[in-house]
C-alpha positions in Angstrom: 77.2 100.3 103.8 74.5 102.9 103.3 76.2 106.0 102.0 74.7 109.4 101.1 76.8 111.7 98.8 75.8 115.3 98.5 77.1 116.9 95.3 77.1 115.2 91.9 80.1 117.1 90.5 83.3 115.3 89.5 84.4 114.5 93.0 81.0 113.2 94.0 80.5 111.3 90.8 83.9 109.6 90.9 83.3 108.6 94.5 79.9 107.3 93.7 81.4 105.3 90.8 84.1 103.8 93.1 81.6 102.9 95.8 79.1 101.4 93.4 81.7 98.9 92.2 81.8 97.7 95.9 78.0 97.1 95.9 77.3 99.7 98.6 73.9 101.3 98.9 74.5 104.8 97.4 72.2 107.8 97.3 73.4 110.9 95.3 71.9 114.3 96.0 72.2 117.4 93.8 70.3 120.5 92.8 71.0 119.9 89.1 68.9 117.3 87.4 71.3 117.2 84.5 74.2 116.1 86.8 72.0 113.4 88.3 70.9 112.1 84.9 74.5 111.4 84.0 75.0 109.5 87.2 71.7 107.6 86.7 72.7 106.5 83.2 76.1 105.3 84.2 75.8 104.0 87.8 73.5 101.7 89.7 72.6 104.2 92.4 69.7 106.1 93.8 69.5 109.9 93.0 67.5 112.7 94.7 67.1 116.2 93.2 67.2 118.9 95.9 69.3 120.8 98.4 71.2 118.4 100.8 71.0 121.1 103.5 67.3 120.4 103.7 65.8 118.2 106.5 63.1 116.9 104.2 65.6 116.0 101.4 67.9 114.2 103.9 64.9 112.3 105.4 63.9 111.3 101.9 67.4 109.9 101.5 66.8 107.8 104.7 69.7 109.7 106.5 68.7 108.2 109.9 69.9 104.8 108.7 73.0 105.9 106.9 76.5 104.8 107.8 78.2 107.7 106.1 77.2 111.1 104.7 79.7 112.9 102.5 79.0 116.4 101.5 81.1 117.5 98.5 79.3 120.5 97.0 81.3 123.6 96.1 79.6 125.5 99.0 81.3 125.1 102.4 78.1 126.4 104.1 76.1 123.7 102.4 78.6 121.0 103.3 78.7 122.1 107.0 75.0 122.3 107.3 74.5 119.0 105.5 76.8 117.3 108.0 75.3 119.0 111.0 71.7 118.0 110.0 72.7 114.5 109.1 74.4 113.8 112.4 71.4 115.3 114.3 69.1 113.0 112.2 71.1 109.8 113.0 73.9 109.5 110.5 76.8 107.5 112.0 79.7 109.4 110.3 80.1 112.6 108.2 82.7 114.1 106.0 82.7 117.7 104.7 84.6 119.2 101.7 86.2 122.6 102.4 88.1 125.1 100.4 89.2 127.3 103.2 92.4 125.6 104.3 92.4 127.5 107.7 89.8 125.0 108.9 92.4 122.1 108.5 95.3 124.2 109.8 93.4 125.1 112.9 91.5 121.9 113.4 93.2 121.2 116.7 91.7 124.5 118.1 88.2 123.9 116.8 86.2 120.9 117.8 84.3 120.1 114.6 82.7 117.1 116.2 80.5 119.6 118.1 78.8 120.6 114.8 78.5 117.1 113.5 81.6 116.9 111.3 83.9 113.8 111.8 86.3 114.6 108.9 87.3 117.6 106.8 88.7 117.2 103.3 90.4 119.8 101.1 91.0 118.8 97.5 93.3 121.8 97.1 95.4 120.8 100.1 95.7 117.2 98.8 96.8 118.4 95.4 99.4 120.8 96.8 100.8 118.0 99.0 100.9 115.6 96.1 102.8 118.0 94.0 105.3 118.8 96.8 106.0 115.0 97.1 106.7 114.7 93.4 109.0 117.8 93.5 110.9 116.3 96.4 111.7 113.2 94.3 111.9 114.8 90.9 113.2 111.9 89.0 109.9 110.1 89.6 106.5 110.6 88.0 104.5 110.0 91.1 105.0 109.7 94.8 103.0 108.8 97.9 104.2 108.5 101.5 102.8 105.9 103.9 103.2 106.7 107.6 105.2 109.9 107.0 107.5 108.3 104.6 108.5 105.1 106.4 107.5 103.4 103.2 107.1 105.2 99.9 105.3 104.5 96.6 107.4 105.8 93.7 106.7 105.7 89.9 109.1 106.0 87.1 109.3 105.7 83.3 112.3 103.5 82.4 114.6 105.1 79.9 116.7 103.2 77.3 119.9 103.5 79.4 118.3 102.4 82.7 120.2 99.3 84.1 116.7 97.9 84.9 116.0 97.4 81.2 116.3 93.7 80.1 116.6 92.4 83.6 114.0 90.4 85.5 112.7 91.6 88.8 114.9 89.0 90.6 118.0 90.0 88.6 117.4 93.7 89.4 117.0 93.0 93.1 120.2 90.8 93.2 122.3 93.8 92.3 122.2 94.9 96.0 122.9 92.7 99.1 119.6 93.6 100.8 116.2 94.1 99.1 114.9 97.6 99.9 112.4 98.0 97.1 109.6 96.0 95.4 108.0 96.6 92.0 104.2 96.4 92.5 102.7 97.4 89.1 103.8 98.2 85.6 102.4 99.1 82.2 104.1 98.5 78.9 104.4 101.3 76.3 101.3 101.3 74.0 99.4 98.9 76.2 96.4 99.5 78.4 97.0 96.4 80.6 98.3 96.7 84.1 100.8 94.0 85.1 101.4 92.9 88.7 105.1 91.8 88.4 106.6 88.6 89.6 110.2 87.4 90.0 110.5 86.5 86.3 108.9 89.6 84.9 111.3 91.5 82.6 111.7 95.3 82.7 111.4 96.8 79.3 112.3 100.2 77.8 109.5 102.8 78.4 107.8 100.7 81.0 105.9 102.8 83.6 106.7 101.1 86.9 105.5 101.6 90.4 107.7 100.6 93.4 107.3 100.4 97.1 110.5 101.3 98.8 111.9 102.3 102.2 114.4 105.0 102.9 117.4 102.8 102.0 115.8 101.7 98.8 115.5 105.2 97.3 119.2 105.4 96.5 119.1 101.9 95.0 116.2 102.9 92.7 118.1 105.9 91.5 121.1 103.7 90.7 119.1 101.1 88.9 117.3 103.8 86.9 120.7 105.1 85.8 120.1 108.6 87.1 120.9 110.8 90.0 118.5 112.7 92.3 117.7 115.9 90.6 117.9 119.0 92.8 115.0 121.3 92.3 115.7 125.0 93.1 114.0 127.1 90.5 110.3 126.6 90.0 107.8 128.4 87.8 104.1 128.1 88.7 101.3 129.0 86.4 98.1 130.1 88.2 97.5 131.8 91.5 94.4 129.9 92.5 94.1 128.0 95.7 96.4 125.2 94.7 99.0 127.5 93.0 99.0 130.0 95.9 99.4 127.4 98.6 102.1 125.6 96.6 104.0 128.8 96.0 103.9 129.7 99.7 104.9 126.2 100.9 107.8 125.8 98.4 109.1 129.3 99.0 109.2 128.6 102.7 111.3 125.5 101.9 113.9 127.8 100.3 113.0 127.3 96.6 113.0 130.2 94.1 109.5 130.6 92.9 108.1 132.6 90.0 104.3 132.7 90.1 102.6 133.5 86.8 99.0 134.9 87.0 97.1 136.5 84.1 94.5 138.2 86.3 95.9 141.6 87.4 93.9 141.9 90.6 94.6 138.3 91.6 98.3 138.8 90.9 98.4 142.0 93.0 96.5 140.3 95.9 98.9 137.3 96.0 101.9 139.7 95.8 100.7 141.6 98.8 100.0 138.4 100.7 103.4 136.9 99.9 105.9 139.8 99.6 108.9 137.4 99.3 107.5 135.8 96.2 108.1 136.9 92.6 104.6 137.3 91.1 104.4 138.1 87.3 101.2 139.5 85.8 101.6 137.9 82.3 99.8 135.5 80.0 101.3 132.0 80.8 100.1 130.7 77.4 102.6 133.0 75.6 105.8 131.0 75.2 107.9 134.1 74.3 106.9 135.8 77.5 107.8 132.7 79.5 111.2 132.5 77.8 111.8 136.1 78.6 111.2 135.2 82.3 113.9 132.5 82.0 111.7 129.4 81.5 114.7 127.5 80.2 116.5 127.9 83.5 113.7 126.4 85.5 114.1 123.0 87.2 110.4 122.5 87.3 107.3 124.0 85.7 103.9 123.5 87.5 100.7 124.5 85.8 97.8 125.0 88.3 95.4 127.3 86.4 91.7 126.5 86.4 91.9 125.4 82.7 93.1 121.9 82.0 94.0 122.6 78.4 96.0 125.6 79.3 97.9 123.6 81.9 98.6 120.8 79.5 99.7 123.1 76.6 101.9 125.2 78.9 103.6 122.1 80.3 104.3 120.8 76.8 105.8 124.2 75.9 108.0 124.0 79.0 109.0 120.5 78.0 110.0 121.8 74.5 112.4 124.1 76.3 114.1 121.2 78.1 112.5 121.9 81.6 113.3 118.7 83.5 110.1 118.4 85.5 106.6 119.3 84.3 103.4 118.9 86.4 99.9 119.8 85.2 96.7 120.2 87.3 93.8 118.8 85.3 90.1 119.0 86.1 88.9 116.7 83.3 89.2 113.1 84.4 89.6 112.1 80.7 93.0 113.6 80.7 94.2 111.8 83.8 95.7 108.8 82.2 97.5 110.6 79.3 100.6 112.0 81.0 103.0 109.5 79.6 101.6 109.6 76.1 101.7 113.4 75.8 105.1 113.8 77.3 104.2 115.6 80.6 105.9 114.0 83.6 102.9 114.1 86.0 99.2 115.0 85.9 97.4 115.9 89.1 93.6 115.7 89.6 92.5 117.2 92.9 89.0 115.7 92.6 90.4 112.2 92.2 92.7 112.7 95.1 89.8 113.8 97.3 87.6 110.9 96.2 90.4 108.4 96.9 91.0 110.0 100.3 87.3 109.6 101.2 87.2 106.1 99.8 89.5 104.6 102.5 86.7 105.4 105.1 84.3 102.9 103.5 86.5 100.0 102.6 86.3 96.7 104.5 88.9 95.6 107.0 91.2 97.8 109.1 92.3 100.2 106.4 94.3 103.2 107.3 95.5 104.4 103.8 94.6 104.1 100.2 96.3 105.4 97.0 95.3 105.0 93.4 98.0 104.5 90.8 98.0 107.1 88.0 97.7 105.5 84.5 97.2 102.1 86.2 94.1 99.9 86.8 95.3 99.2 90.4 95.4 100.6 93.9 97.5 100.3 97.0 95.7 99.7 100.3 97.3 99.7 103.8 95.8 97.2 106.2 96.3 96.8 109.9 96.6 93.1 110.9 94.2 92.3 113.7 93.6 89.2 115.7 91.0 87.9 113.3 93.0 88.4 110.1 93.6 85.3 108.1 97.2 86.4 107.4 98.1 86.5 111.1 101.3 84.4 112.0 101.6 83.2 108.4 104.4 83.5 105.9 103.6 85.4 102.7 104.5 82.3 100.6 101.8 80.3 102.4 99.0 82.8 101.8 96.2 82.1 99.3 97.0 85.4 97.7 95.5 86.3 94.3 97.8 86.6 91.3 96.4 90.1 90.6 97.7 91.3 93.9 101.0 91.7 95.7 102.3 92.6 99.1 104.7 95.5 98.6 105.9 96.2 102.1 105.2 96.0 105.8 105.5 98.6 108.5 106.4 97.1 111.9 107.6 99.1 115.0 108.0 102.2 112.8 110.3 100.4 110.4 109.6 99.9 106.7 110.3 96.4 105.6 110.3 95.0 102.0 108.7 91.6 102.8 109.6 88.6 100.7 108.1 85.1 100.7 109.5 83.9 104.0 108.4 86.9 105.9 105.9 86.1 108.7 103.1 88.6 109.3 102.4 89.5 112.9 99.7 91.3 114.9 99.7 95.0 114.4 101.7 94.9 111.2 100.6 97.5 108.6 100.7 95.7 105.3 100.7 97.5 101.9 99.0 95.6 99.2 98.7 96.5 95.5 95.7 94.9 93.8 93.8 95.1 90.6 90.0 95.7 91.0 89.1 92.1 90.3 91.1 90.9 93.3 90.4 93.5 96.0 87.5 91.6 97.5 89.7 88.5 98.1 92.5 90.7 99.4 90.2 92.4 101.9 88.9 89.0 103.1 92.4 88.0 104.2 92.6 91.0 106.5 89.1 91.0 108.0 
């Protein structure tokens, strides 16, 4: 595909990196030469210095022959204008990044197609939604819903007392009469290698394991982890930016007790006026004594969403030292993203990575409806729709020429989530969840084309 990306910030750069691995024809546009130099030195892509909301710049990028234009600058006006001009000049599809969440909330009332925008994406909305999912299943370190939760991806770090430990995958599954979960990836402690588990793979203490499960399997996973579902009621949120404000509002509407910490007095006053039922505290969240005075130790979860990654990480570590069960930090720096397990924080969220991954599904081969990257893992989950030309059609999983670095985690059929084993036969219209390492994704895609 020929793809134009406007904006060489972290979202645009990460998306360009992902797409360049797929051998797409990528053109990256940005006003800052320094940002383009970084991309040029690290990626095999074309770069253009200039304003993407310029007809001449877009023509220079050969926009009339482009399959996709993605505008990811920090300016909504620039993104809207870039998409509008691109569509007028011949681009087949456009995606615009937004920060004003009203555009997504009211998308059914506004026809964005009329101004040349096919898709809207809000990194802040994606981050808030991801955190809410993790909070809802607080014993897990990561969570992602497929088809409104018909199948779920869940991640957990195995503790010493977990009944999983020392058992093979087959032995763990045999504890229950029906199989309602499937391990799809794991990483050992002090190892950088991602393992796609098989039946004889042994679970070890401190393994970070990802599962696909249906609704019945959630209870089984809790039992096999040796824990119970933790009820989250009291939550402290640091930072009243777009993510923190939206998260505070959403969680308070769900009946949770929220304390929102904001160091900026004006911002604290503004959010207190906007959300009168919310407790907003104008204090420095980096001061542990102040947080303790505000009953930090009684919190079920601490979520740091300030604009500073280091502040978020340090405050979560302070919360963890006070025995807060669940800690989640929003990080801007991609270098921190794979460190959550090693530094003792339960979950790290990067809104730019979430945005890039959400866009990525629009450019993959085959009939792909969903894609999720695995935190701290060199793997991804892709949801394919089986069509009449798919090589997997009417075949049993055991008979497929499936790569060892990939695994089918589950199938959605007739709105039912199925954990599919070797004798399961794939049918037309099935939605198949596949976990794959990068070296095998091409072969996996070829099976579903």
